[in-house]
C-alpha positions in Angstrom: 120.9 19.4 181.1 120.9 23.1 180.6 122.2 24.8 177.4 122.8 28.4 176.5 123.3 29.7 173.0 124.4 33.3 172.2 124.1 34.3 168.5 123.6 30.6 167.7 126.9 29.7 169.4 127.1 27.2 172.3 128.3 28.8 175.6 130.3 27.1 178.3 128.5 27.2 181.6 129.9 26.3 185.1 128.9 23.1 187.0 127.0 25.2 189.5 125.3 27.3 186.8 122.0 28.8 188.0 119.7 31.5 186.9 116.3 32.7 188.0 113.8 34.0 185.4 110.7 36.1 185.9 107.8 36.2 183.5 105.2 38.9 183.1 103.1 40.6 180.4 101.2 43.2 182.4 102.1 43.5 186.1 99.1 45.1 187.9 101.6 46.4 190.5 103.2 48.6 187.8 100.2 50.2 186.3 100.5 51.2 182.6 103.7 49.4 182.0 104.3 46.3 179.8 106.7 43.6 180.8 108.9 40.9 179.2 110.6 37.8 180.6 113.8 38.6 182.3 116.7 36.8 184.0 118.7 37.7 187.0 122.4 38.1 186.5 124.0 35.0 184.9 127.7 34.2 185.6 129.6 32.7 182.7 133.2 31.4 183.0 136.0 32.9 181.0 136.8 29.7 179.1 138.6 29.6 175.8 135.3 29.2 173.9 133.6 32.0 175.8 136.6 34.4 175.5 136.5 33.8 171.7 132.7 34.2 171.6 133.0 37.6 173.3 135.9 38.8 171.3 138.4 38.8 174.2 136.5 41.8 175.6 138.4 41.4 178.9 141.5 42.7 177.2 141.2 46.5 177.7 144.1 47.1 175.3 142.4 45.4 172.4 139.6 46.5 170.1 137.1 44.6 168.0 135.7 45.2 164.5 132.0 45.5 164.2 129.8 45.0 161.1 126.1 45.1 161.8 125.4 42.8 158.9 127.4 40.0 160.6 126.6 37.9 163.8 127.5 39.7 167.0 130.2 37.4 168.2 133.9 36.7 167.9 136.0 39.6 166.5 132.6 41.2 165.6 131.3 41.2 169.1 129.9 44.6 170.3 128.8 44.8 173.9 126.7 47.9 173.0 124.5 45.8 170.7 122.0 43.2 171.7 123.0 39.6 171.0 120.4 36.8 170.5 120.1 34.3 173.4 118.4 31.0 173.9 118.2 29.0 177.1 117.2 25.3 177.0 116.6 22.7 179.8 116.5 19.1 178.6 116.0 20.4 175.0 113.0 22.4 176.1 113.2 26.2 175.5 112.7 28.1 178.8 113.7 31.5 177.5 114.6 33.4 174.3 115.5 37.0 173.8 118.7 39.0 173.9 121.8 39.1 176.0 123.4 42.2 177.5 127.0 42.2 178.8 127.0 43.8 182.2 130.5 43.4 183.6 133.7 41.4 183.1 135.4 40.4 186.4 139.1 39.3 186.5 140.5 37.8 189.7 144.0 36.4 189.7 143.9 35.3 186.1 140.3 34.0 186.3 137.7 35.6 184.1 133.9 35.8 184.7 131.3 37.4 182.5 128.2 38.8 184.1 125.4 38.9 181.6 121.7 39.6 181.6 119.0 38.1 179.4 115.7 39.7 178.6 112.8 38.5 176.4 112.0 39.6 172.8 110.2 42.7 174.0 113.3 43.8 175.8 115.3 43.0 172.7 113.0 45.2 170.6 113.3 48.0 173.1 117.1 47.7 173.0 117.1 47.9 169.2 115.1 51.1 169.3 117.4 52.5 171.9 117.4 56.3 171.6 116.6 56.4 167.9 114.2 59.3 167.0 111.3 59.5 164.6 113.4 61.8 162.4 115.8 58.9 161.9 113.2 57.0 159.9 113.3 57.2 156.2 110.1 58.4 154.5 111.7 59.7 151.3 109.6 57.3 149.3 106.7 59.6 150.1 108.4 62.7 148.7 106.2 64.5 146.2 105.4 67.8 144.6 103.5 70.4 146.6 100.5 70.8 144.3 96.8 71.3 144.5 96.3 68.0 142.7 98.4 66.0 145.2 96.6 67.7 148.1 93.1 66.8 146.8 94.0 63.3 145.6 95.4 62.4 149.0 91.9 62.6 150.5 91.0 59.5 148.6 93.4 57.5 150.7 92.2 58.4 154.1 92.4 54.8 155.4 95.3 53.6 153.4 97.7 53.3 156.3 100.7 54.5 154.2 101.6 57.4 152.0 100.8 61.0 152.7 97.5 62.8 153.5 96.7 66.5 153.5 94.1 67.3 156.1 92.4 70.6 156.5 93.7 71.8 159.8 93.5 75.4 160.9 97.2 76.3 161.6 96.4 80.1 161.7 97.0 82.9 159.3 95.8 80.9 156.4 92.1 81.8 156.2 90.9 85.0 157.9 87.4 84.2 156.7 87.5 80.6 157.7 85.9 79.6 154.4 88.5 79.8 151.7 91.9 78.5 152.6 95.4 79.5 151.6 97.3 76.4 150.3 99.7 76.6 153.2 97.1 75.4 155.7 97.2 72.0 153.9 100.3 70.2 155.3 101.3 66.6 154.7 100.5 64.1 157.4 101.8 60.5 157.6 100.0 57.5 158.9 100.6 56.0 162.3 100.7 52.5 160.9 103.6 53.4 158.6 105.5 54.9 161.5 105.0 51.6 163.4 106.0 49.6 160.3 109.2 51.6 159.8 110.2 51.5 163.5 109.9 47.7 163.6 111.8 47.4 160.3 114.6 49.6 161.6 114.8 47.4 164.7 114.8 44.3 162.5 111.6 43.0 164.1 108.2 42.2 162.7 104.8 42.0 164.3 101.4 40.5 164.0 98.5 42.7 165.0 94.9 42.5 163.7 94.1 45.9 165.2 96.7 47.6 163.0 95.1 46.2 159.9 91.6 47.6 160.6 90.4 50.6 158.6 90.0 52.6 161.8 93.6 52.2 162.8 94.8 52.7 159.2 93.0 56.0 159.2 95.0 57.3 162.2 97.4 60.0 161.0 100.2 62.0 162.6 99.7 65.5 161.3 102.5 68.0 160.7 103.6 69.6 164.0 105.8 72.1 162.3 104.9 75.7 161.7 105.3 75.4 157.9 105.9 72.9 155.1 109.5 72.7 154.2 111.4 71.7 151.1 114.6 69.7 151.6 117.6 71.4 153.1 119.6 68.8 151.1 118.1 69.5 147.7 119.4 72.0 145.1 118.2 75.6 145.4 117.9 76.4 141.8 119.5 79.6 140.6 116.3 80.2 138.6 114.1 80.2 141.7 116.0 81.2 144.9 114.0 81.8 148.0 114.0 85.5 148.7 114.5 84.9 152.4 117.8 83.1 151.7 119.2 84.7 148.5 118.7 88.3 147.4 120.2 89.1 144.0 120.8 92.5 142.3 119.1 91.3 139.1 116.8 88.6 137.8 118.0 85.1 138.6 119.0 82.9 135.7 119.3 79.3 134.5 121.7 80.3 131.7 123.6 83.4 131.0 125.1 84.3 127.6 128.2 86.4 127.6 128.3 88.5 124.4 130.8 87.7 121.7 133.4 90.4 122.3 137.0 91.5 122.3 138.0 91.6 126.0 140.3 94.4 127.1 143.5 93.5 128.9 143.0 91.9 132.2 139.3 92.6 132.2 137.0 90.6 134.6 133.5 90.2 133.2 130.8 89.1 135.6 127.5 87.4 134.7 125.9 90.5 136.1 124.3 88.8 139.1 125.6 89.1 142.6 124.0 86.7 145.2 123.8 88.0 148.7 122.9 85.7 151.5 120.0 87.1 153.5 119.8 84.3 156.2 120.6 84.6 159.8 122.9 81.6 160.2 126.1 80.5 158.6 125.2 78.6 155.5 127.3 75.9 153.7 126.7 75.7 150.0 127.9 73.7 147.1 128.1 75.3 143.7 128.8 73.8 140.3 129.7 76.3 137.6 129.9 75.1 134.0 131.5 76.9 131.2 131.2 75.8 127.6 131.5 77.4 124.2 133.7 77.9 121.1 137.1 79.3 121.8 138.4 81.6 119.1 141.2 83.3 120.9 144.9 82.8 121.3 145.1 83.4 125.0 144.0 81.4 128.0 140.5 82.3 129.3 140.0 82.0 133.0 136.7 81.8 134.8 136.0 81.5 138.5 133.9 81.9 141.6 134.3 85.1 143.7 133.2 85.4 147.3 133.0 89.0 148.6 135.1 90.0 145.6 137.9 87.5 146.1 138.6 84.6 143.7 138.1 81.3 145.6 138.1 78.8 142.7 138.9 78.9 139.0 139.5 76.9 135.8 140.6 77.9 132.3 140.2 77.2 128.7 143.7 77.0 127.4 145.0 78.7 124.2 145.7 75.2 122.7 141.9 74.8 122.3 141.8 77.6 119.7 139.2 77.0 117.1 137.5 74.2 119.0 134.7 73.7 121.6 135.4 73.3 125.2 133.6 72.3 128.4 134.9 73.2 131.9 133.4 72.7 135.3 134.2 74.1 138.8 132.7 72.4 141.8 133.2 74.0 145.2 132.0 73.9 148.8 132.1 77.1 150.7 130.3 78.9 153.5 128.4 82.1 153.6 127.8 84.2 156.7 124.9 86.6 156.8 125.4 89.4 154.1 128.2 87.6 152.3 127.9 87.6 148.5 129.3 85.7 145.6 129.3 85.8 141.8 130.8 84.0 138.8 133.1 85.9 136.5 135.5 85.4 133.5 138.9 87.0 132.8 141.2 87.1 129.8 144.0 89.2 128.3 143.4 91.5 125.4 142.7 90.2 121.9 140.7 87.3 123.1 137.6 86.7 120.9 135.4 84.3 122.7 131.7 83.2 122.6 130.8 81.3 125.8 128.0 80.6 128.3 127.7 79.9 132.0 124.9 77.3 132.5 123.4 75.5 135.4 122.5 72.0 134.2 121.4 68.8 136.0 123.3 68.6 139.3 124.3 72.2 139.3 123.1 74.8 141.6 123.3 75.7 145.3 123.1 72.9 147.8 122.5 73.3 151.5 124.6 70.7 153.2 124.9 72.1 156.7 122.8 71.1 159.6 122.8 74.7 160.7 121.2 75.8 157.5 117.8 77.4 157.6 114.9 75.3 156.2 113.2 76.6 153.2 109.4 77.0 153.3 107.9 75.1 150.4 105.7 76.8 147.8 103.5 75.3 145.1 105.6 73.4 142.7 108.4 72.6 145.2 109.3 69.1 146.3 108.1 68.2 149.8 110.8 66.3 151.5 109.0 64.2 154.1 112.1 63.5 156.1 112.6 67.2 156.6 109.0 67.5 157.8 109.1 64.7 160.4 108.5 65.6 164.0 111.7 66.5 165.8 113.2 65.1 169.0 110.6 62.3 169.6 112.0 58.9 170.6 110.7 55.9 168.7 110.2 54.0 171.9 108.1 56.8 173.3 105.9 56.7 170.1 105.4 52.9 170.4 104.8 53.2 174.2 102.1 55.9 173.5 100.3 53.7 171.0 100.5 50.8 173.5 98.9 52.9 176.2 96.3 54.5 173.9 94.9 51.1 172.9 95.9 49.1 176.1 97.9 46.7 174.1 99.6 43.5 175.2 102.9 42.7 173.4 104.3 39.2 173.7 106.9 37.1 171.9 105.9 34.6 169.2 107.2 31.2 170.7 107.8 29.8 167.2 109.3 32.7 165.3 112.3 34.8 166.3 112.1 38.6 166.3 108.3 38.4 165.9 106.0 40.1 168.4 102.4 39.4 168.8 100.2 42.5 169.7 96.7 42.4 171.0 94.4 44.8 172.9 93.5 43.7 176.4 89.8 43.3 175.2 90.9 40.7 172.7 93.7 39.0 174.5 91.5 36.7 176.6 88.8 36.1 174.0 88.3 32.4 173.6 91.3 31.6 175.9 92.1 28.1 177.1 92.3 27.2 180.8 94.5 24.9 182.9 94.2 23.7 186.5 97.1 24.4 188.8 95.5 23.3 192.0 97.9 20.4 192.4 100.9 22.6 191.7 100.2 24.8 194.6 102.6 24.1 197.6 100.1 24.4 200.5 102.9 23.9 203.0 104.0 27.5 202.4 102.0 30.7 203.1 99.3 31.7 200.6 98.8 35.4 200.6 95.5 36.9 199.4 95.4 40.7 199.0 92.3 42.7 198.1 93.1 44.7 195.0 91.9 47.7 196.8 95.1 47.6 198.7 97.1 47.8 195.5 95.0 50.5 193.9 95.4 54.2 193.7 92.3 56.4 194.3 92.5 58.1 190.9 93.8 56.9 187.6 94.6 59.7 185.0 94.6 59.0 181.3 96.4 62.0 180.0 97.0 63.6 176.6 99.9 66.0 176.7 99.4 69.7 177.4 100.1 72.1 174.5 100.3 75.9 174.1 98.0 76.4 171.1 95.1 78.7 171.7 92.3 76.2 172.2 94.3 73.7 174.3 95.4 76.5 176.5 91.8 77.8 176.8 90.5 74.4 177.7 93.1 73.8 180.3 92.4 77.1 181.9 88.7 76.4 182.1 88.8 72.8 183.3 92.3 72.2 184.7 92.6 69.2 182.4 94.1 68.5 179.0 91.7 68.1 176.2 90.8 64.5 175.6 92.0 63.3 179.0 90.0 61.3 181.6 90.2 60.7 185.3 88.9 57.4 186.7 87.9 57.2 190.4 88.4 53.8 192.0 86.4 54.9 195.0 89.0 53.3 197.3 88.6 55.6 200.4 91.9 54.6 202.0 94.1 55.7 199.1 95.1 59.1 198.0 97.6 58.2 195.3 97.3 59.0 191.6 98.4 56.7 188.9 98.9 58.1 185.4 98.9 56.9 181.8 100.6 59.7 179.8 101.1 60.0 176.1 103.4 62.0 173.9 100.4 63.1 171.9 98.5 66.3 172.7 94.8 66.5 172.3 93.4 68.4 169.4 90.3 70.6 169.6 87.7 70.5 166.8 86.0 73.7 165.6 83.0 74.4 163.6 82.2 78.1 162.8 78.6 79.4 162.4 77.5 79.4 158.8 80.2 76.9 157.7 79.6 73.2 157.1 83.2 72.1 157.6 84.6 71.0 160.9 88.4 70.9 161.4 91.1 70.6 164.0 92.9 73.7 165.2 96.6 74.2 166.0 97.6 77.9 166.3 98.3 80.7 168.7 96.1 83.7 168.9 97.0 87.0 170.6 93.3 87.8 171.4 89.9 86.2 171.3 88.8 87.5 167.9 88.4 84.8 165.3 90.9 85.2 162.5 92.8 88.0 164.2 96.3 87.8 165.6 96.7 84.1 164.7 100.0 82.5 164.0 101.4 79.1 163.1 103.5 77.4 165.7 105.6 74.3 166.2 103.3 72.1 168.3 103.5 68.8 170.2 102.8 65.7 168.1 99.2 64.7 167.6 97.2 61.6 166.5 94.0 62.0 164.6 91.5 60.1 162.5 91.3 60.9 158.8 88.2 60.8 156.5 87.3 62.4 153.2 84.2 64.6 153.7 82.2 65.3 150.5 79.2 67.5 149.7 80.3 70.6 151.5 79.7 74.1 150.3 82.1 75.1 147.5 85.3 76.8 148.8 88.5 77.9 147.2 92.2 76.9 147.8 94.1 80.2 147.4 97.6 81.2 146.5 99.9 82.9 149.0 98.4 86.3 148.1 95.1 85.2 149.6 93.3 86.2 146.4 94.3 84.0 143.5 92.1 80.9 143.3 94.1 77.7 142.7 91.0 75.4 142.7 87.5 75.2 144.0 86.5 72.2 146.0 83.3 70.6 147.4 85.2 68.0 149.5 88.0 68.2 152.1 90.4 66.0 154.0 89.1 65.9 157.5 91.3 64.9 160.5 90.1 65.0 164.1 89.6 63.0 167.2 86.2 61.9 166.1 86.1 59.4 163.2 83.4 61.5 161.5 82.6 65.0 162.7 79.0 64.9 161.4 78.1 61.6 162.9 80.8 60.3 165.2 80.8 56.6 166.1 84.1 56.6 168.0 86.7 58.9 169.4 90.5 58.4 169.5 90.8 60.4 172.8 90.3 58.9 176.3 87.4 60.9 177.5 84.4 62.9 176.4 85.5 66.6 176.3 83.8 68.7 178.9 83.2 71.3 176.2 82.8 70.8 172.5 83.5 73.8 170.2 80.9 72.8 167.6 77.5 71.2 167.6 77.5 67.5 166.7 74.6 66.8 164.4 74.1 63.0 165.2 76.0 60.0 166.4 77.7 59.2 169.7 80.5 61.1 171.3 81.3 58.7 174.2 82.7 55.7 172.4 86.2 56.5 173.1 89.6 54.9 173.9 88.8 54.4 177.6 85.4 52.9 177.1 86.5 50.6 174.3 90.0 49.5 175.5 90.4 50.4 179.2 87.0 50.2 181.0 86.8 46.5 181.4 90.4 46.3 182.6 89.9 49.1 185.1 86.6 47.6 186.3 88.3 44.3 187.0 91.3 45.5 188.9 89.2 47.9 191.0 86.3 45.6 191.7 85.5 45.1 195.4 85.7 41.3 194.9 89.0 41.4 193.0 91.8 39.5 194.7 95.5 39.0 194.1 96.6 35.5 195.2 100.4 35.0 195.7 101.5 31.4 196.3 104.4 29.0 195.8 103.9 26.7 192.8 106.0 23.8 191.5 106.2 24.4 187.8 108.0 22.3 185.3 109.8 23.1 182.0 106.7 22.1 180.0 104.7 24.8 181.9 107.2 27.4 181.0 107.7 26.3 177.4 103.9 26.4 176.8 103.5 29.5 178.9 100.6 31.6 177.5 99.4 34.6 179.6 96.0 34.4 177.9 95.4 31.0 179.5 93.2 31.1 182.5 94.4 29.4 185.7 92.1 27.5 188.0 92.9 26.9 191.6 90.4 25.1 193.7 87.6 26.0 191.3 88.4 29.7 191.2 89.2 31.3 187.9 92.4 33.5 187.7 94.5 35.2 185.1 98.3 34.9 185.4 99.9 38.2 186.6 103.5 37.1 187.2 105.9 34.2 187.7 108.8 35.2 189.8 112.2 33.6 190.0 111.6 30.3 188.1 114.8 28.2 188.5 115.9 27.2 185.0 118.4 24.8 186.5 116.0 22.5 188.2 112.3 22.1 188.8 112.2 24.0 192.1 109.2 25.9 193.4 108.7 29.6 192.5 106.4 32.4 193.4 103.3 33.0 191.2 100.8 35.8 191.3 97.2 35.2 190.1 94.5 37.8 189.7 90.9 36.6 190.4 88.7 36.9 187.3 85.6 39.1 187.8 84.5 39.6 184.2 82.0 36.8 183.5 82.3 37.4 179.7 85.7 35.7 179.6 
């Protein structure tokens, strides 16, 4: 008996129900990709129960409600959202994951639903969809841009969460390359926290020992923006407007006192400050003007907001308030084009004797609320809004994919827990694995195909960091025709010319150490020439991944104010971030290959313990070994085989040890034969 449940609800299936399911975790035919269990198209009848389950989606004239907090079925069914799915045969689970509605077919009153089920990994990918890194919420990490916060962040270099201020040369911040203007310290976030938030947004969790190691928790994603920005959603205080945005004709103010005076007839009195917008884009602002004081007149007093000399909002203190205190507020949204100006002014008839103030209290000020508004570069004392400073236009799924490729990770569903993914590097996946013998399950009446892996291999395998246009990446690429940190592996298969690629969204990052200086740091800047410190400028760059570490005992240096002179604090330590774990004595490298040129002299340690050697070399050696074989045969598997399927389990056939590559088209309706691919084990350490 076969049973299907969608969102926990039983589904009607036809008498001739059939589906074929394929299982894979790492198909060697699709180098560099990770796989999930997947069904072929399943046909479900349009019964009363199924129609109700799918919210009568066949009715094109209707519409459904959708509340993401409620189960995805009935009137809440949304075909654009993944629905949980469980397939059982004789009470044995043969598949779990998510269902996708592909098509509804109506024919002479009969309705059929064509659906597709994929495993938990596919469900996780569906949940990520096209969400971007900038959709994540890091507001809990907002903080004040201060020397204390910069320096204190270095103590948490392997924390895995929070913010970290590495010393990275972004250009134009230290002509001498010894003392550093504060702007060169920009907040980075930890790779682990990105992963945690991506999983949380997708409503999944994971189990991964690697992510809890100090090395991985020290991996940071440094700022890839050309400056540190304060929030475009926060108040721009009248007392401290950014000169690039607002230029006033007099000193800005928190509070302005209007003199006690007899106003002449129909006189308009301004606070004396006209605010002129100096930006280049249309800006939407929100202003709250507050008037309070003691009214001693006998005539209404009106105050308002003027744009380009025209009154656009007003309120009044009526004559009935004579002899008493009053409090009035104007709140207004309006836009400013470049060179537009505004001011606040009061107006009254003659004979009015009034003592009043215009104040900007909590919640008052100018608020940028337009997505077209220019970001404001943060200075010391400003709040750093981490959401504003996130990398732009990077998909969450591409970030996760790059982490998977960088560490050669296997991702597989937890058989006992829903929406939980297990994550392990290849080098750990088969450690201590069990084994089973499938010799008797092989149908020897049907052809057995054995293919040398050389026939499936490319000649070259490229493990690539992304190119970037900063000075040293560009220089390295021109010299060696290869991205910094990348590696090319030669399979030595003479009959192949193809190139297979593993490509990341991360760019490599060059480390620099200047003569006479004992600090080593990453560089991300453009330079118009080859003279150190000359013609350098900060740029928006591709995203990077680096290892963080606090380095102590360096020659004293100063963190300077924006003028490049005023000392904000002397330091004998710095927050390092680079592709080596320790620039003075590296023990590992987060890049794939040993750079063909280093731009500083490494005192001690090893520079060749890198991502390829640690996480990829054994895998590549196995699939390209001259004795490696891919066996494809027909096997009679039962439901217990599928329920207990574990790709880390070794398969023996006729005394030969294999690892499972793929199960193709297992028939969930009956215990029929299916095609199985097995890769011969070469590594004797398993």
